[in-house]
N, C-alpha and C positions, 0 to 999 in steps of 0.2 A: 819239094824245095830244091832249088838249084845248088850245085856244088860251089865250093869256094872259088875255084877257077872260073866257073861260069859267071858268077857275080863280078869277078874282077874284069872279065872280058866285056860284060854288059856296061859296067861303070866307065870303062875306057872309051866307049863310043858315045857317051853323053856330052853334048856341047855345054861349055861352062861360061861362055860370055854373057854379060848382062846379069840382072838380078831377078830373073824369072825363076821361081822355085816350084812351078807347077809340076815338074817331073817327080817331086818327092811325095805327091799325093798317094796315100796308102802305104808309103814306105818309111816315112818319118813325119813327126809332128813337133811343133814348138809352140808353147803358150805365147800369147801376145801380151805386151804390157797393158795395164789397165787404163792408161791415159789416152790411148788411141792416137798415135802420132799423126797418121794421115789426116784424120779429122781436124786435129789441132792446126796442122799446116794449111789445110784447105781453108779453114776459117780465117787464118791470118793472111793468106794470099789474097783473099777476097777484098781486103782493105788496103793492100799494099799498092804502091805506085811503080816501084822499080825493085825487083827482087832477083836474087841469085841463089841457086841450089848448088852447093859445093860437093864435089865427088858424087855426082848423081848416079853413078853406075850405068845402067842401061836406060835411065829415065823413067823407070816403072812407076815410082811414086809420083813424080812430077806430072806424068801423063793423066793422073786421076784428079787433078785439081779442077773443081767445078767452075770457079771464077778466077782465072789467072789474072795477074796485074797487067797493065798496058805494056810494060817492059819486063821480060822474063828471060834470064840467062841461066845456063847450067855449065858447070865445069866437070871435067873427068880426066883422069891421068892415065888410065890403062887403055892403050890404043884399040884393042878389040871392043871395049865398052863404048869408046867414043863413037864408033861407027854405028853400034846398036842404038845409042842414044840419039844420034842424028836421024837415023831412020824413023825412030819413034816420035821425036819431038819437033822436028823442023816443020812438019805440016801443021803443028799446033801453034806455030809462031814463036817457038823457043829457039834462041841462039845457043848452040852448044860449042864450047870453047875447050880445046885440048890444053890442059894445064896440070903440071905435075903436082902431086899432093904436098910436097915439101918445098915448093917454089913460091915466090911472092905472087900474089894474085894480079892478073893483068888488067886491073881496073884502076881508075883514078880515085882519089880520096873522096869519101863521103857520097858516093854515087847511089848507094842502095838504102832503102828504108827497111829492107828485110833481107837477112842472110840466113839460109837454112842449110842443114846438112844431116842426112840420115846415115849413121854408121861410118863416120869419117875414120880413115886409118891414121890421119895426122890432123891436129887442129893447130893452125898457126894463129894464135889468139891476137897478136898485134896486127896481123893482116885483116882478120875479121873486123877488129875495131876500126882500122884505117878506112876500109871501104864502106862502113856504115855511116850514115849521116847522124848528127846528134839527135838523140831520142829514138834512133832506129833500133830494131829488134833482131836478136839472134835466137833461133829456135833449132834445137838439135836433139836427136836421139842417138846416144853414143854407146859403144861397147864398154861394159864395166870390167873391173879387174878380175882376172882369172876366169873369163868366160869360157865355157866348155872345157874346164880343167880336167874333168873326168876322162875325156877322150885323149887329151895329151898324156895323162898318166897311164892310160891303157897302152899307149904307143911307146912308153918309156921316155917321154920328153919332159925334161924338168926345167923348162924355161921359166924364170921368175916372173911373177905378174908385173905388168907395166904400172909403175907408180903414177904416171900421168893420167891413168884411167880412174883413179880413186876420186870419189866425189869431192873430198876436201882439196885435192890437188886441182881439180877442175875449177872449183870456186876461186882458189887462190890465183890461178893463172888468168882466169877471166877478169878478176878484179884488178890485177896488176896491169892488164892491157887497157883498162879504162871502161870496163863494162860492170854494170850492177846486176848481179844475179837475182832474179825475182822468183825463180822456181827451180828447185833441184831435187829430183826424186830418183830412187833406185828400186829395181825389182830383180828377183831371181826367178827364172822361168824354166819349167821342165821341158826337156827335149827327149824324144824317144826315136830310136833308130830300129827298124824292124828287119833290116838285112844289111849285110856288109857293103853291098853296092851303094846304098844310101850314104853310108859312112864315107866311102871313097869319093863319091861325087861331091859331098859336102866339103871334104878336105881339098879337093881340086878347085872348088868354086870359091870358098872362103879361105883364100890362100894364107892369110895371116894367122890362122889357127895353129898350123904347124909349119914353120918356115922350112922351105926346101922339100916339102912332101912329095914323094913318089911311091908308087906301090912297091917297086923293087926294093927301095930302101927300108920299107916297113912291112914287108911281106909276112915274116913270122908273127909280128904283133897283130897284123890284120887278121891272120888266120886264127889267132887266139880270140879276137873280138868276134869273128864269125862263129866260133864254137860257143862263146858266151850267149850269143843271140839264139843259136840252135837250142841251147839248154834252157835259157830263161825266157825266150820269146821276144826279148827287147834289150837294147843297150840304152841306159838312161844317163843323161848328162844335164847340165844346167847352164843356160846362157844368162849373162848379166847385162842389164840395160840401165842407162842413165838418161833421164830427161833433163835438158838444160834450157832454160829461158832466161835471156839476159837483155839488157838495154844499154846502149851507149850513153854515157853521161853527157 
């Protein structure tokens, strides 16, 4: 087994752009929601005419669509991910647009019959409704409240859970924007980290888990997590996921 400092050095060298999680194989696991978001999205994409994937990351999910619609657009706000997404998606006929997560969408009213988003950091519900045509669908898998809270607790971070991620708040916000929620489900999913390098890379990659995370800032707490893994063989946390399917009135 590597030492704590060796794990830290290894984690620092791992690229974190995009949403490719293959590096974690054998080092961390996470249960997947029972609803199978990628399959749901692929089925709906096959019937769409004009679709947009908001906050696409590196375009990993979008690249797996078996039958994409004639017009397919993706947005992403983090510049390193924009380039990753363009490299992956342009050859597939997808237009990738750099658009900040909290800004108005750069599209005209009612242009899409499908708006999708996997793990958005921000949901601008009025903007989602605006760019959807009447009867158009919104399909999203979102982060639920206090996701990976055990890891924040281990680092001594006491950030209150975001109230906008609660299913009741999601339903209320979608309804207020002019969408009818037709499916809303939540699940708690077990996560396992088998070494502290996996913990560090996860926190570097999924930046909203602990705002302002750096190894130097949390070195003593990370060393304690390392010792827990050495003793117990694993650090266990739970991610929360919410499936949202809605339709514009």
